[in-house]
C-alpha positions in Angstrom: 17.2 -17.7 -158.2 13.6 -17.7 -157.2 12.5 -21.0 -155.7 9.7 -22.8 -157.5 9.1 -25.4 -154.9 5.4 -25.9 -154.1 3.6 -27.7 -151.3 2.7 -31.3 -152.4 -1.1 -30.5 -152.0 -1.0 -27.1 -153.6 -3.2 -27.8 -156.6 -4.8 -24.3 -156.4 -1.7 -22.5 -154.9 -3.5 -22.5 -151.5 -1.5 -23.2 -148.3 -2.8 -24.3 -145.0 -2.0 -20.9 -143.5 -3.9 -19.0 -146.3 -7.4 -17.6 -146.1 -10.3 -19.7 -147.2 -13.6 -18.0 -147.7 -12.5 -15.2 -145.4 -11.7 -17.6 -142.5 -8.2 -18.2 -141.2 -7.3 -21.9 -141.1 -4.7 -22.8 -138.5 -2.7 -26.0 -138.8 -1.2 -28.2 -136.1 1.5 -30.8 -136.5 1.2 -34.1 -134.7 3.9 -33.2 -132.2 2.1 -30.2 -130.8 0.2 -30.8 -127.6 -2.0 -27.8 -128.1 -3.7 -26.0 -130.9 -5.4 -22.7 -130.3 -4.8 -23.0 -126.6 -6.8 -26.3 -126.3 -5.6 -29.8 -126.0 -5.5 -31.6 -129.4 -7.9 -34.4 -130.1 -5.7 -37.5 -131.0 -8.3 -39.1 -133.2 -8.9 -35.8 -135.1 -5.2 -35.2 -135.5 -4.6 -38.7 -136.8 -7.4 -38.3 -139.4 -6.0 -34.9 -140.5 -2.4 -36.1 -140.7 -3.4 -39.0 -143.0 -5.7 -37.0 -145.2 -4.4 -33.5 -145.5 -1.9 -34.4 -148.2 -4.3 -36.6 -150.1 -7.6 -34.7 -149.7 -6.9 -31.0 -149.4 -10.6 -30.0 -149.5 -11.5 -32.5 -146.7 -8.6 -31.1 -144.6 -9.9 -27.6 -145.0 -13.4 -28.6 -144.0 -12.1 -30.5 -141.0 -10.1 -27.5 -139.9 -13.1 -25.3 -140.3 -15.2 -27.6 -138.3 -12.6 -27.9 -135.6 -12.5 -24.1 -135.3 -16.3 -23.9 -134.9 -16.4 -26.7 -132.4 -13.6 -25.3 -130.3 -14.5 -21.6 -130.3 -18.0 -20.8 -131.4 -20.1 -23.6 -129.9 -18.7 -23.5 -126.4 -19.1 -19.7 -126.4 -22.7 -20.0 -127.4 -23.4 -22.6 -124.8 -21.7 -20.4 -122.2 -24.0 -17.5 -123.3 -27.1 -19.7 -123.0 -26.0 -20.8 -119.6 -25.5 -17.3 -118.4 -29.0 -16.2 -119.6 -30.5 -19.2 -117.8 -28.7 -18.3 -114.6 -29.8 -14.7 -114.9 -33.4 -15.6 -115.5 -33.3 -18.1 -112.6 -31.9 -15.4 -110.2 -34.5 -12.9 -111.3 -37.3 -15.5 -110.7 -36.0 -16.3 -107.2 -35.6 -12.6 -106.4 -39.2 -12.0 -107.5 -40.4 -14.9 -105.3 -38.5 -13.6 -102.3 -39.9 -10.1 -102.7 -43.4 -11.4 -103.1 -43.1 -13.6 -100.0 -41.7 -10.7 -98.0 -44.5 -8.4 -99.1 -47.2 -10.9 -98.7 -46.1 -12.8 -95.6 -43.7 -10.5 -93.9 -41.1 -13.3 -93.8 -38.3 -11.0 -92.8 -40.2 -9.3 -90.0 -41.7 -12.6 -88.9 -38.4 -14.4 -88.4 -35.9 -11.7 -87.6 -37.5 -8.5 -86.2 -40.4 -9.8 -84.1 -40.0 -11.0 -80.5 -41.0 -14.5 -79.4 -44.1 -14.5 -77.3 -43.0 -17.5 -75.2 -39.8 -15.7 -74.1 -41.8 -12.9 -72.5 -44.8 -10.8 -73.3 -45.2 -7.2 -72.3 -47.5 -4.6 -73.7 -47.6 -0.9 -72.7 -48.1 0.2 -70.1 -45.7 -2.2 -68.4 -46.7 -1.9 -64.7 -45.9 -4.0 -61.7 -49.1 -5.2 -60.0 -51.2 -4.3 -63.0 -54.4 -5.8 -61.5 -53.9 -3.7 -58.3 -53.5 -0.5 -60.3 -56.7 -1.3 -62.2 -58.6 -2.0 -59.0 -57.5 1.3 -57.4 -58.4 3.1 -60.6 -61.8 1.5 -60.7 -62.4 2.4 -57.1 -61.8 6.1 -58.1 -64.5 5.6 -60.8 -61.9 6.4 -63.5 -60.8 9.7 -62.1 -57.5 10.5 -63.9 -56.8 13.6 -61.9 -53.6 13.1 -59.9 -53.8 9.3 -60.3 -50.5 7.5 -60.2 -49.3 5.9 -62.4 -50.7 8.2 -65.0 -53.1 6.5 -67.6 -51.6 6.2 -71.1 -54.9 5.8 -73.1 -57.9 8.1 -72.4 -59.2 7.9 -76.0 -62.4 6.0 -75.2 -63.3 8.1 -72.2 -63.2 11.4 -74.1 -65.6 10.5 -76.9 -69.1 11.9 -76.3 -72.4 10.0 -76.8 -74.9 11.7 -79.1 -77.6 9.2 -78.2 -77.6 6.9 -75.1 -80.8 4.8 -75.6 -81.6 5.4 -71.9 -85.4 5.5 -72.3 -85.3 2.2 -74.1 -83.2 0.4 -71.5 -84.9 2.0 -68.5 -83.6 2.8 -65.1 -84.1 -0.5 -63.5 -81.7 -3.4 -63.4 -81.2 -5.6 -66.5 -80.4 -9.3 -66.6 -78.9 -9.7 -70.1 -77.8 -6.7 -72.0 -77.0 -7.4 -75.7 -75.1 -4.6 -77.6 -75.0 -5.0 -81.3 -72.1 -3.4 -83.1 -73.6 -2.0 -86.3 -72.3 0.1 -89.1 -74.3 3.3 -89.7 -75.5 2.2 -93.1 -76.7 -1.2 -92.0 -80.3 -0.2 -91.4 -81.7 -3.4 -93.1 -79.6 -5.6 -90.7 -80.9 -3.7 -87.7 -84.5 -3.9 -88.9 -84.1 -7.7 -89.4 -82.9 -8.1 -85.8 -85.8 -6.0 -84.5 -88.1 -8.4 -86.4 -86.5 -11.6 -85.0 -84.4 -12.2 -81.9 -84.4 -8.5 -81.0 -88.1 -8.1 -81.1 -89.3 -6.2 -78.0 -92.3 -8.5 -77.4 -90.2 -11.6 -77.7 -87.6 -10.2 -75.3 -90.3 -9.4 -72.7 -91.0 -13.2 -72.5 -87.3 -13.9 -71.8 -86.3 -12.6 -68.4 -83.7 -13.9 -66.0 -84.5 -14.8 -62.4 -85.8 -12.0 -60.2 -87.6 -10.7 -63.3 -84.5 -9.1 -64.8 -85.3 -8.2 -68.4 -83.3 -8.7 -71.5 -82.5 -5.6 -73.7 -81.1 -5.4 -77.2 -79.5 -2.1 -78.3 -77.3 -1.0 -81.3 -74.1 1.0 -81.1 -72.9 3.1 -84.1 -70.4 5.8 -84.8 -70.9 8.7 -87.2 -70.6 8.2 -91.0 -67.2 8.6 -92.5 -66.8 11.9 -94.3 -69.6 14.5 -94.9 -72.5 12.0 -95.2 -75.1 14.1 -93.4 -78.0 12.2 -95.0 -77.0 8.9 -93.3 -76.4 10.7 -90.0 -79.9 12.3 -90.2 -81.5 9.0 -91.0 -79.7 7.5 -88.0 -81.1 10.2 -85.7 -84.6 9.5 -87.1 -84.2 5.8 -86.5 -83.2 6.5 -82.9 -86.2 8.8 -82.4 -88.5 6.1 -83.7 -87.1 3.0 -81.9 -85.0 4.5 -79.1 -82.6 1.6 -79.2 -79.5 3.2 -80.9 -76.4 4.3 -79.0 -74.7 6.9 -81.2 -71.1 7.9 -80.3 -69.0 10.6 -81.9 -66.3 8.7 -83.7 -65.9 7.8 -87.4 -67.6 4.5 -88.1 -64.9 2.6 -90.0 -63.5 -0.9 -89.8 -60.3 0.3 -88.3 -62.2 1.9 -85.4 -63.9 -1.3 -84.2 -62.0 -1.2 -80.9 -63.6 2.2 -80.2 -67.0 0.7 -80.8 -66.3 -2.3 -78.5 -64.8 -0.2 -75.7 -67.5 2.4 -75.9 -70.1 -0.4 -75.5 -68.3 -1.4 -72.3 -68.1 2.2 -71.1 -71.8 2.7 -71.8 -72.7 -0.5 -69.9 -70.3 0.5 -67.0 -71.0 4.2 -66.6 -74.5 4.7 -67.8 -76.5 1.4 -67.4 -74.5 0.3 -64.4 -77.0 -2.2 -63.0 -77.0 -5.4 -65.1 -75.8 -8.9 -64.8 -74.4 -10.0 -68.1 -73.3 -8.3 -71.3 -73.1 -9.9 -74.8 -71.4 -7.9 -77.6 -72.3 -9.2 -81.1 -71.9 -8.1 -84.7 -75.0 -7.2 -86.7 -74.8 -10.2 -89.0 -75.2 -12.8 -86.2 -78.1 -15.1 -85.3 -78.5 -14.9 -81.5 -80.9 -16.9 -79.3 -81.5 -14.8 -76.1 -83.7 -17.6 -74.7 -80.8 -20.1 -74.9 -78.4 -17.5 -73.6 -80.4 -16.9 -70.5 -80.9 -20.6 -69.9 -77.1 -21.2 -70.3 -76.3 -18.4 -67.8 -78.8 -19.6 -65.2 -78.4 -23.4 -65.6 -75.1 -24.2 -67.3 -72.6 -21.8 -65.9 -73.1 -22.5 -62.2 -72.4 -26.2 -62.8 -70.0 -25.9 -65.8 -66.7 -27.8 -65.3 -63.7 -26.6 -67.2 -60.1 -27.5 -67.4 -57.1 -25.2 -67.9 -55.1 -25.9 -71.1 -52.2 -23.9 -72.3 -51.7 -23.0 -75.9 -48.9 -24.8 -77.8 -46.8 -21.8 -78.7 -47.7 -18.8 -76.5 -48.1 -20.8 -73.4 -51.1 -18.7 -72.3 -53.8 -20.6 -70.4 -57.5 -20.8 -71.3 -60.6 -22.7 -70.1 -62.2 -25.5 -72.1 -65.4 -27.4 -71.2 -64.3 -30.9 -70.0 -66.8 -32.6 -72.4 -64.7 -31.3 -75.3 -61.2 -32.0 -73.9 -61.8 -35.1 -71.7 -60.1 -37.3 -74.3 -56.8 -35.4 -73.7 -57.6 -34.8 -70.0 -55.5 -37.1 -67.9 -54.5 -35.2 -64.8 -55.6 -31.8 -66.2 -56.7 -29.3 -63.6 -60.5 -29.5 -63.6 -62.3 -26.6 -61.8 -65.8 -25.1 -61.7 -66.4 -21.9 -63.7 -68.8 -20.6 -61.1 -67.4 -17.4 -59.5 -64.7 -17.0 -62.1 -64.4 -14.0 -64.4 -66.4 -14.7 -67.6 -65.2 -13.9 -71.1 -66.7 -16.6 -73.2 -67.0 -17.3 -76.9 -65.2 -19.0 -79.8 -61.6 -19.2 -78.5 -58.7 -18.6 -80.8 -55.2 -19.7 -79.6 -51.8 -19.6 -81.2 -52.9 -17.0 -83.7 -50.2 -15.1 -85.5 -50.2 -11.5 -86.7 -50.2 -11.0 -90.4 -47.1 -9.1 -91.6 -46.9 -6.8 -94.7 -49.8 -8.4 -96.4 -50.7 -7.2 -99.9 -54.0 -7.6 -101.8 -57.1 -8.7 -99.9 -55.1 -9.7 -96.9 -53.8 -6.2 -96.3 -56.9 -5.5 -94.4 -55.4 -7.3 -91.4 -51.7 -6.5 -91.9 -49.9 -5.5 -88.7 -46.5 -3.9 -88.6 -43.8 -4.6 -86.0 -44.3 -1.1 -84.6 -48.0 -1.9 -84.0 -47.4 -5.3 -82.4 -43.9 -6.8 -82.0 -44.6 -10.3 -80.9 -44.8 -13.6 -82.8 -48.2 -14.6 -81.4 -51.3 -12.9 -80.0 -52.5 -13.9 -76.5 -55.6 -16.1 -76.6 -58.7 -14.1 -77.6 -62.4 -14.6 -78.3 -63.4 -14.1 -81.9 -65.3 -10.8 -82.0 -68.5 -11.9 -83.6 -70.1 -12.7 -80.2 -68.7 -12.5 -76.7 -70.4 -13.1 -73.3 -69.1 -11.2 -70.2 -70.2 -10.8 -66.6 -70.7 -7.2 -65.5 -67.7 -7.2 -63.1 -65.3 -8.3 -65.8 -66.6 -5.7 -68.2 -65.8 -2.9 -65.7 -62.3 -4.3 -65.1 -61.6 -4.5 -68.9 -62.8 -1.0 -69.4 -60.8 0.6 -66.6 -57.7 -1.5 -67.6 -57.9 0.0 -71.1 -56.7 3.3 -69.6 -53.4 1.6 -68.9 -53.2 -0.5 -72.2 -52.1 1.0 -75.5 -54.8 1.2 -78.1 -54.8 -1.7 -80.7 -57.2 -1.4 -83.7 -58.3 -5.1 -83.8 -60.9 -5.2 -81.0 -61.1 -8.9 -80.2 -57.3 -9.1 -80.0 -57.2 -5.9 -77.8 -59.7 -7.5 -75.3 -57.4 -10.6 -75.3 -54.4 -8.5 -74.5 -56.1 -6.7 -71.6 -57.4 -10.1 -70.3 -53.9 -11.5 -70.5 -52.5 -8.5 -68.6 -55.2 -8.9 -65.9 -54.6 -12.7 -65.7 -58.1 -13.6 -66.7 -58.3 -16.9 -68.6 -60.8 -17.0 -71.5 -63.5 -19.6 -71.8 -64.3 -21.5 -75.0 -67.9 -22.2 -75.8 -69.2 -25.0 -78.0 -72.4 -22.9 -78.6 -71.0 -19.6 -79.8 -69.8 -19.8 -83.4 -68.2 -16.5 -84.6 -66.2 -17.6 -87.6 -67.3 -16.5 -91.0 -68.6 -19.4 -93.1 -70.6 -19.6 -96.3 -74.2 -20.7 -96.0 -73.8 -24.5 -96.9 -71.4 -25.1 -94.1 -73.9 -23.8 -91.6 -75.2 -27.4 -91.7 -72.3 -28.5 -89.5 -74.3 -26.8 -86.6 -77.4 -28.8 -87.1 -76.7 -31.1 -84.2 -76.3 -28.2 -81.8 -78.5 -25.6 -83.4 -81.3 -25.9 -80.8 -78.6 -25.1 -78.1 -76.8 -22.3 -80.0 -76.3 -19.0 -78.3 -74.9 -17.2 -81.3 -74.1 -18.2 -84.9 -72.3 -16.5 -87.7 -72.6 -17.2 -91.5 -75.8 -15.5 -92.6 -75.2 -13.7 -95.8 -78.1 -11.2 -95.8 -80.8 -9.9 -93.4 -83.5 -11.9 -95.3 -81.8 -15.1 -94.4 -82.0 -14.2 -90.7 -85.7 -13.6 -91.0 -86.2 -16.9 -92.8 -84.1 -18.8 -90.3 -86.0 -17.3 -87.4 -89.3 -18.3 -88.8 -88.4 -21.8 -90.0 -85.5 -22.8 -87.6 -84.3 -24.9 -90.6 -80.6 -24.2 -90.8 -79.9 -26.7 -93.7 -82.5 -25.4 -96.1 -82.0 -21.7 -96.2 -82.8 -20.0 -99.4 -79.8 -18.4 -101.2 -79.7 -14.7 -100.8 -79.7 -14.3 -104.6 -83.3 -15.6 -104.7 -84.4 -13.8 -101.6 -83.3 -10.5 -103.0 -84.5 -11.0 -106.6 
């Protein structure tokens, strides 16, 4: 006999285990500890047990809601959390890659060598200074010289023009060599009208009537720019003050330009007292420079201070560092090798730079150490002639490095020559308004950077008003 028993709540012949709107409804009795693999909510179970017989529709809705809460919502939250984690990881990876490319973090902290633990730069020779002295005594004769030079690049470049007629055959007191790009004719013309004017220079001589001479050194134009090269030859024919060397005149070849200036002064001019190498966007006061050489240097007191990180020593005038002096070693600069300018200490190489900073990016292969030795910023540097010769001949035993002021610092460090900071040589690039910070020392300045165009140099020379310079936009319009 077929049973006709029905569930008490079966008004529509629908059981708790049947399908409702295409969704399977599971039931749990009160004695079960789990339902669907999850722990039963006692409050929800109590409500269901008391209402499922009386209100079947409410029971079905509660069961549906339970299924959604237990299965669908946690899964959606887990999915959202996974996406957030993924996006966060991608963002962190992007930041790490950017930092690595822009700052060379990996190279900076893992691959490079600590300067303070020991610095060596090829060629690594015992008694480096003695080797350089012997090589200088041989007048740079590389034939059968031991140890064999590793860098003869600067000695093998030929001079197309030497400016000998302009300099003359007699001794020179102050020789100023301006590093100029081939296309910078306007800058050279502005210098000839101002601090490089020949009549003005004739009034500024050192003791024993040693004259001051200003010349320009250039390479040949990059590429097949024969027009610029021909114009440069015409300029030399007219003024006679251009040294033209056969190397490509690019920013990466600045070391060639600096070392060829030293070679020219050492091998061709020979008889001079002091050399100043400057950029063609500098304001220079030859009169102040001569006075400083003759009056200040013989009595200048300096103290030796070591850099914080590299540990390399340098000379500082005592009037600048007396507040930190204490028992610092105070000596006289007279008779010491002279490499003077704006001193940079504790300077780090840029690693794997991208964007505008890539111009100065340096790989581990080029320079493996965490810091540079102290160096003088390349805008303007003052040397005595003996030191220039030592630096030039030492370059034969020092691997080429394309940043010229750093390269001079490396050679000086290998020779054991401390660099001297000057309060009156400002080589850092600054925009025109900040030149006003030099107003208190402007009448004593030897060299100053920050002029934005040749017209500003002409205006400054005529007015001597550093705070009221006309903006280049108005000068050129």
